[in-house]
Structure formats: structure tokens, C-alpha cells
N, C-alpha and C positions, 0 to 999 in steps of 0.2 A: 711401919715399913711394909713394902710390897712383898707378898708371898710369890716368889718367882714361879713356883710350880702351879699355883692357882692362876697366875697371870697367863701362863702358856695355855692352860685349859680354857680360859676366857677368850684368848685370841683364837684358839681353834674353833670356838663356838661360832666365829665368823667364818662359815664354811669356805667362802671364796676369799682368796687374797685380794688386797685392795691397796689404796695409796699409802697406808701406814703400816702394812703388815704383809710379809711374804713367808712362805714355808718351803722347805727343801728336804728332800730325802737325805741328801748329803752334799757337801761341798769339797772341793779339792783345790787348794791354793798352792800345791807343789808344782803345778804346771802352768804355763802362760795362759792357756785357755781358761782354766779354772780361776786364776787370779783375775783375768779380765772380766769374766761374768760376775764374779763376786763384787768387784769394784763398780761395775755397771749398776748392780742392784743397790749398793750403798749410796751411790751418787743419786739415783732416781728417788730413793726413799727420803734422803736428806732434802732434796729439792721439793718433793711433793708434800712434805710435812715439816715445814721450817721452824715451827714454834713449839714443838712437842716431840716426844720420843716416837721413833719408828722401830719396828722389830722384824727380825728374821728368825724363824723357828726351824731348827735343823734336826732331822731324825724322825720325820713324819711322812707317812704315805700320802701322796697327793690326792688320790681318789676318795679315800674314806676317812682321812685324818687319823689313821691308826698310828699310835706312838710306838715306833720300833727302835728308836735310839741310834746313836752313832758311837764310834770310838771316842775315848776321852781326847780332847784337843788341848794341847798345852802351849799353844803358840801365844805367849804373852806379848809378843812384839807386833801384833796385828795392827796396832795403831801406827807403827812405823811404816808399814806397807801402805796404809791409807794416806799418810802424809807424803809419801814418796810419789804417789801417782795422781793425787787429786788436788786441784786448786780449791781454796776455802774448805779444807777437809772437815767433816763433822767429827764429833767425839764418838768413838766406837768402842764398845766393850763386848768381849766374848766371854760367856759364862757357861760352865758345865753344870747342868741341873739334874740331880738324880731323881728317878721315879721308882717307887717301891716295886713295881712289877717287872722292871728291867733287870737283866743280869748285872753283876757288879762292874763288869767291864764296859757297860753301856750307859750313856747319859743322853740328855737332850741338850743340844746347843742352842743358846739364846744370845742373839746378837742385838744389842741395844744401840740405836743410832740417834744421836742428838745433833741436829743442825746448829749452825752458828748464825743463822739469819741472813746468810749470803749465798749467792748462786754457786753451787758446786759443779765443777767440770773436770774432765780428764786433763792432767798436766802434760802428758806425753803419750806417744803411741804405745799400745799394748795389744797384742794379737791382731784382730781385725778392726779395732776401734782406734780412731785417730785422736791425737792430742787436741784439746779444745772442745771435744764433744760434750754435749749437755744431755742428761737423761732425766725423764720424768716418768711417773707411774701413769699408765693408761689402763685403768681397771687392775687386772692382775699382772700386767706386762710392764717391764721396764723398757721404755722406748726413747730413741733419740728425738729431741725436739728442738725447734728454733729457740733462740735466746728469749727469755721472758724477763722483762725488767721488773715486773711486779709479781712476786710469788704469792699466790693465794693460799690461805690457810683455812680449810674447812673441817679439819680433823681434830683439832684440839679438844672440843667438848666430848667427842667419842672416845679418844684415847684417855682423857682424864677420867671418864666414867668407868672404863675398863680397869684402869689402875686402882681406882677407889674401891672397886669390887674385889680386889686382889690383896687385901690386907691380911696381916698375920692374926692368929688367935692363940690363946694359951694351950688349948687342947692339941692343936697341930704341933706346937713347939714340943710339948711333953711326949706326944706320940713319936715324934721324929727322933728325940734323944733316946728313948727306949729302943726304938727300931735300930738305931746306929749301934748301941751296945750289944744287942742280940746278934746282929750280923757280924760284928767285929770282935766277938768274945775271945777268939783265939789270938788276938793281936793287941792285948793290953789297952783296951779303949779308955780314954780319959775325957774329961770335959772341963771347961772353965767359962765363967761368966765375966764378960768385960763390960765395964761402965754400967753395971746393973741392968743391962739390956741384952747385949749380944751373947748368945750361947754358942760356943765353939767346941766341937767334938773332934778328937783325932785318935788315930791308932796306927801301929806299925810294928814291924818285926825288928827287934833290937839286935845290933851287932857291935861288939867292942873291938876296936883296933888300937892297941897301945893304950893311951889315955883318952882317946876320943870315942864317943858314942855316936853311932850312925843308925839310921833306920831305913828299911826298905818296905815296899808294899804299904806305903803311907797313904792313909785316907784322912783328909781334913774336910770337915763339913761345917759351914756356918749355918746353923739351923734356922735362924730368923730369915736368912736370905735365900736358903736352898741353893747356896753356892758351894761347889765341891772342888777341892784341889786334890790331885792324885799323883802319886809317884809309884812307878811300877817295881817289879822285882829287881830289875836291872839298875834302878836308881838308888842312890845312897845319899841321905840328907841328914843334916843336924838341925835340931829344933831347940829354940830358946823363946821364952816369953816373960813378960812382966805385966804390970797392971794396965799398960796402955797399948801393947803391941804383941804380935805373934810373929816370929821370924823363922823362916825356913831357908837354910843354905844348902843348895844342891852341889854335890861333888861328882867329879868323874875320875875314874881310876884308869890312868893311862901309863903305858910303859912298853919297853921292849925286852924280850928274852926273860920274861917272868920277873923283871925288876920294875915293878909298877909303883906309882905314887898317886896320892889323892890331890886333885887340883880343884879349887873352887870354881864352879861354873856360873851359878846365878843365885841371887838373893831375892827372896820374896818376903815382903813385910806387909802384914795387915795391921793398920793403925786404926784405933777406935777413938772416937771423939765423944765429948760429953753431950753433944746435941743429937745423939742417935744417928750419927753419920759414921761412915768408915771409908777407908781408901785401901787399895791393894797396889803396892808399888813393886816393880821388879827392876833389878839392876844386874847387868852382866858383870861378873867378877873375873872372868876367865883370862888367863895369860897363857898363851900357847907354850908348851914345853919344847925346848930346843935340844936336838940330838946331833951327834957326829954325822956329818954329811956323807962320809965314806960308808958308814954303817947303813945309813938310810938308802943309799944307792943300791947296796947289796939286797936289802929287804925289798925295795921297790921292784927290782928286776926279778927277784924270786916270786913275788906276788904276780907279776905279769906272766911268768912261766906257768904258775899254778892256774891262773885264769885260762890260759890257752889249753891246758889239759882238761879243764872243766868244759870248755867250749867244744872240744873234740871228743867229749864223752869217754875219756881215758880213765882207767882205774887209778886211784890215789893210794899211796902207801900209808902206813900208820903215822909217820911224821908229817906227811902232807895233809892228812886229815886234821891234825892239831893246828898246822899253819893256816888251814882254811878257816877255822873258827876265829883266828886272830887277824885274818885278812882285812875285814872292814876297819878295825881299829888301826892297823898299821898303815893302810892307805890314808886314813884320816890324819895320822901323825905326819906322814909324808907331805900331805897337802898343807898342814899347818907349818911345815918347814920349807914352804915355797916350791914344792914339787907340784906345780899347778895342774899337770895332766893327771895327777893321782885321783882327783875327784871324778874325772871322766871315766877312768878305769873302774872306780867304785860303782858308778851308775851302770856301767856296762856289765858288771858282775851280778847285778840284782837278780835277773831271772835264773841264772845258774846256781846262785846260792839258795834261792827259794826252792829250787827243784832238788838240790843235793843234800842240804843240811838245814833243819829247822833252827838249830842253835846258831849257826852262822848267819842265817837270815834275820834272827832277832838282833844280833849284834850289828848287822847292816842297818836296820831301822834305827837302832840307838845312835849309830854314827851319824846318820842323816839328821836325826833330831838335834844332836849337839851342833852340827854344822848350821842348821837352820837358825838356831838361837844366835849363834855368832854372827851369821850373815845379816839378820834383821836388825842387829844392834849396831 
């Protein structure tokens, strides 16, 4: 199996981006411009390398190839974005690859793009790119080109050689297991070998609620693949496994007036096959909680008044400080109950929350993360 960390190093050895490889310091698909540029690069790499994998490495300085890392990216619905905007969409996988020298909260993003042998084009307009546009790689640039009926393939031998030089070895596997246990010794690290080949390590902070066991600050690392799954302090997940699979169910704790309840958000299942292959499947499980509309109108109007005080830089009393921490969650609940303007208000609140309260801003980011998962599904 391919050692993803070694693969990234071998790709970076090609100092200049080319028609099968691109590198970025970071990407941002939360805005239309960032989505459009990402889709352009995916389209160009798919068309320029139709019979083998293409790659985008994220978290690398452009000038000197220094690996600086990026924040963990948990958008498992990225393929849905590709399918929505591209004709003949390639198969795209985003993986978070840990590097020993990076802090725990930083990884290198590896986007693997596998074309389907057909010309990929934009399905509809986005940002300044028009529907029907076709992109190809021109050296290190993704450029619009006229339609090509015959897509040439000159990269397969090069890509195959790079991948062959990126295979696993026993020393790396053992070193990585010991490294994981040393770094996560305060969070009950465990490991399991699946199908006599895959070594999976995980750790987390345990929390018991009634008869349920939840974990936060969960790290899951597939050692053979250098693939990492991560759930933050704000996340709460349940973990189950058998001889064939490892399952993580993520929950969100939502409610009003301190009367909260756990709701299933998303299920991630890693399935291991006998032929040394594996799959990672994600399924949205979320069903929006419904609340009394009269109560929600009161909360929505209170949130709006609180936001106005923030915008006018007015001092908040003790109760308002508490309400401010809950503001992102309550705006989210209002939106899930068909208060469509609530999401605009939440976005409007971002700079004021960031300036006023670190805790409220963390809950703002968590609310957007939940919303993004629901939206892409």
C-alpha cells in the first residue's frame, strides 16, 4: 500500500507543479471564489491526466516547498461539491496526513483526483467561470482551453513510478504506532489490526452520559495509510468496531434553555477487505429538532437585539454574556426550524463574536461546520 507521507515527499521532490500535481498553501471552499478556483484545478488535473491519479498537496509554501500544514479539514462531502459543479466528475478524495514535526492541530491535505476517461467541464456558472468551460494544465497553471476530442496521456509512467517509490515498510509502521502512543498517552490510546494488515490507532477523552459512552478530542490514525480522522474538544462521538469495520457516530448536543439532547449527526464507517483494500463511507444521520415557533420567535428577536448591542460596542450584562455564548447554536436551531434569515444573521455576527468572545467564536465555527455537513448532503 502507498505510504501517503512518503508520497507527498516524493511529489514535493518535483519542485515545480506540473500536469499531474499541484501544491497550495491553503484552500478555502467556504466562499464562491475559493470553490471556483478549487473546481478549476480539479477539472484541469482530471483532464490533463486522464488515466492515472493526480494530486493536490495543501499546506506547503510555494517558494521553498516547506511543509507548514493546515487546519484539519473534515469536509467528507467534498465529492458532492464536485458532482454538483462538474460534468463527468472525477473521483476525488481529501485526506488529512499527519507529519511528525507539525503541531497536533496541523496536517497536510492530500487531494487525490482520479479521472473517468472523459472530458471534465464546468456544469454551471460559478464566480467568474462560465458553465461549459474546460480547463487543462499548462505547466503549473490551470488554464481554460478549447475542447479536445483526444485527451493525451503522457504522465502515467511518471505517476506510477512515484507511487511505486512510496510503499510502506515495517519500520515505518512500528515507528508510527509508538509515536502515536507516546503523543496520546493522556487519552487512553489503543490499537487494532484489521485483516492481518491494517493497523489502526485511536485515542480520546471519555465521557459517560447515562448509559452512553462518548469521546471527545478523538484521534484516529490508519498507520499503513497515514490517514488521520480527528474530532475536536467540541465534538462528541461514539465508537464501535468488529473484525471487519470501525464505526464512528458523531453527535451534536442541541437544545434551548439548558434543556439539551444528543442528536446523531453523521456516521463514518471504515470497512476493511481481505484483499488489502479499505473504504471510508460517511452518511448523514441528522434529523433537525423541532421547537415551539413562539419560543423560537422570542429567542430569534433576542439574538438580533444582542447582535445590535455588539455592533454598537455596548457593554453586555452577565445574562447577555451567557446568551452570547449560546447565540450561534440558537441561530442554528432557528434556521433548522425554517427561520431562513437566521443563517444570514449568524454570518453577520462572525466578526463581532471573534472580537468579543473566544468561546462564542468557537461555537460559531462549530455551528457552521454542522451546517456545512447538512448542506453538502
